[in-house]
Structure formats: structure tokens, C-alpha cells
ZASE-320109 format. One record per residue (C-alpha): residue in one letter; x, y, z. Coordinates in steps of 0.1 Angstrom, whole numbers, plus 2048, in hexadecimal, padded with zeros to 3 digits. Layout:
N
aXYZ
...
This chain:
211
m350D68940
d35FD58921
f37CD71924
y382D68948
r380D43940
s39AD47925
i3B1D5993D
q3ABD3E956
g3B2D2393D
m3D3D33932
v3DFD37956
l3D6D1395E
g3E6D0693E
c406D19944
l408D09967
g402CE795A
l3E4CE3971
c3CDCD8955
s3CFCCD931
a3D2CE7916
t3B5CDB900
p394CD7914
a38ACFB919
q368CF0924
d377CDD941
v38ACFC94C
s36BD1294B
r358CFA962
a375CF597A
q36CD0099E
p379D129B0
v38BD2B999
l3B0D2C99D
t3C8D499A1
v3EED4B99D
a401D659B0
a424D6E9BB
l423D759E0
t434D919F3
q427D85A15
p42BD63A26
a40DD4DA21
a3FBD3AA3C
w3EBD19A32
s3D2D06A48
a3DACE4A39
g3F5CCFA48
p419CCFA38
a415CABA2B
a3F5CB3A18
q405CD3A0A
v424CC19FD
l40FCA59ED
r3F7CBE9DC
a413CD49D0
e429CB89C3
a40CCA99B0
a405CCA99E
r429CD4998
p429CE6975
t447CD4967
a442CE4945
v445D07954
f464CFE967
e473CEE948
a46DD0E934
l47CD23950
k49AD0C950
q49FD1092A
a49DD36930
e4BAD32949
m4A4D3C966
s4AAD2C987
d48FD1D99E
q49BD369B8
d492D539A1
i46CD4C9A1
v44FD499B9
l42FD379AF
l40FD319C1
a3EED229B4
r3D1D1F9CC
p3ABD1C9CC
v398D3D9CF
g37DD419EA
d388D28A04
d3A7D31A17
s3A6D0FA2A
l3B0CFCA0A
p3D5CF5A05
p3E7D039E6
l3E5CEF9C6
f409CF99C0
a423D0D9D3
h447D159CC
r45AD2B9E4
e439D3C9EC
n446D4BA0D
q462D5E9FB
s45CD839F8
m45ED8F9D4
t458DAF9C1
l436DAC9B0
a440DBF991
s429DB7973
t415D9D987
t400DBA993
k3F4DC1970
l3DEDA2973
i3CCDB3990
t3C9DD497D
t3BCDC295F
l3A2DAE972
a396DCD984
a393DE0963
l380DC3953
d368DC1970
t362DE7972
l362DF094D
g35BDCF93B
p36EDBE91F
k35FDD4903
y36ADF5912
r383E098FD
w399E26907
r394E418ED
t3A3E638E4
r38AE7B8D5
a38CE9C8C2
y373EB88C4
l36FED98B1
d36CEF68C9
g361F108AF
q352F1388C
l35FEFF86F
h35BF1384E
q369F0882C
g383EF283D
v38EF0D856
l387F0887B
y381F2A88C
g389F1E8AF
d39CF028C1
l3A0EDD8B9
r39CECB8DB
i3ADEA98DE
v39DE978FC
g3B1E7B90A
g39FE5B915
g3BCE47923
d3C5E35903
a3E9E2A90A
r3ECE1A8E7
l3E8E398D2
s408E3B8BE
s418E578AB
s40FE47889
e3EBE43893
l3EAE6789E
v3F7E7387C
e3DDE5D86B
w3C2E6B881
f3CBE8F878
r3CDE85853
l3A9E78856
m39EE99866
r3ABEAB848
q399E93830
r379E9B842
g37DEC083E
l394ECE859
a3B0EDF845
e3BAEFC85B
i3B7F05880
r3B4F2A889
g3B8F238AD
h3CAF0A8C3
i3CDEE58C7
v3C2EE08EB
l3CDEC08FE
d3B2EB6917
r3BEE9F933
q3A0EA394A
a393E7F946
f3ABE75961
h3A6E89981
l3C8E82990
s3DCE969AA
d400E949B6
s3F5E7E9D3
d3E9E649BA
h40CE629AC
a41DE619CE
n429E3D9CA
t430E3E9A4
p455E4299C
l45EE5D984
p467E51961
s48CE52957
a4A2E4693B
e4A9E27950
q485E2195A
p46FE2F93E
r452E18947
h44CE2D967
n432E41955
r417E53968
p3F2E4E95E
d3E7E69945
a3C7E6C931
l3DCE74913
């Protein structure tokens, strides 16, 4: 819960909806707030006057000032802050909330929260190595199996250091193959149906892979 409260505090602080210092006040704030960029029109049950007063009172001037310094127009952004759990309450702040926008990286917040809820904050994606054979006097008579666990942060330099560590621990020669095991993720072509193919112009369109 401390992690969730920290995220909540950062979001609220960025929007200017609370002070930056009293974290204990943020953790006790009810109901919890969310910030989202909408792709569908929103329907509010409160009257227009109440919406305007609530929105203007909570206008995050620091955020808009920072966007202005970054040469971003008010017309380039959509913001919405509203209580969670009661759809009858008016928004705490709304700016062009009925304008359709591409979600882009905003969806990472949903993915992150789902992962934290399912796996927990202490979970780590790991890549493991297994000896599929007998190791005798530094020689592996069999295969070295590299089993991917979804670690997207494993870099080339870390991989080199990992193999150097294996050598230090006695693996000097492999009389077999280095087998790459991707079976941790059971994905099919249908799972990637809506994922664009990576390209030189869009390298971030990378499909999920255990390795």
C-alpha cells in the first residue's frame, strides 16, 4: 500500500490538487483519485455550474505553466481528475475531457497497476541458465539452456558479465548447444493481432517475448 500511496501522492502533486509535503494527508485522502486521458465522451451527473466551479478551483496552474514553457498548447492536452468509486460525483478537474485522443503511454499506468496487483511490488522478472548435461572439469557435455523470464532490462553488457560469471564458477567449455527457451510466455499469432510490427521508424513496437 505504501507504493500505491506514493504513486497517488505523485499524481496529485503533479496536478496541484494537494501540497507536495504532507504525504500522510495524501495517504488518508478518500476517495482515491485517478488521472486519465479519455478517448470517449464523458457523462457527468452534476450540473454544468457545479462542474465549472469544481474544475476551476482545482486547476493545476503549475502543470499548465510547465507545459507552456515546453511550448505545448492547451489544445494539445486532455486532462481529467475524478474520484473513484462514485460516478455521481463531478470531476475535480477537467480540461477538454470530451476530446478524443490517442492514449499512447497513458495505458502503461493501467498495465503497471495490473502487474502490481497480480504479481506484487517485490516480483522480479529473471532470466535463468540450466545445465542440460554433465559438467566435468569445466566441460559441459550437453546443452546450456537459457530460460527467459520476461526481463526486458537484460542488456548486452549484463549478458557478457553473466557468462563471465559462469566461467568463473567452472563452466569453461560447452560440448553441445546454447538453447534459447522462450516457453515462459505462451503466446500465439492471435495474441499479437493488434501489435504493430517493429520498424526502423517505430522500433518501440516490440512484441512480448520471454527473452
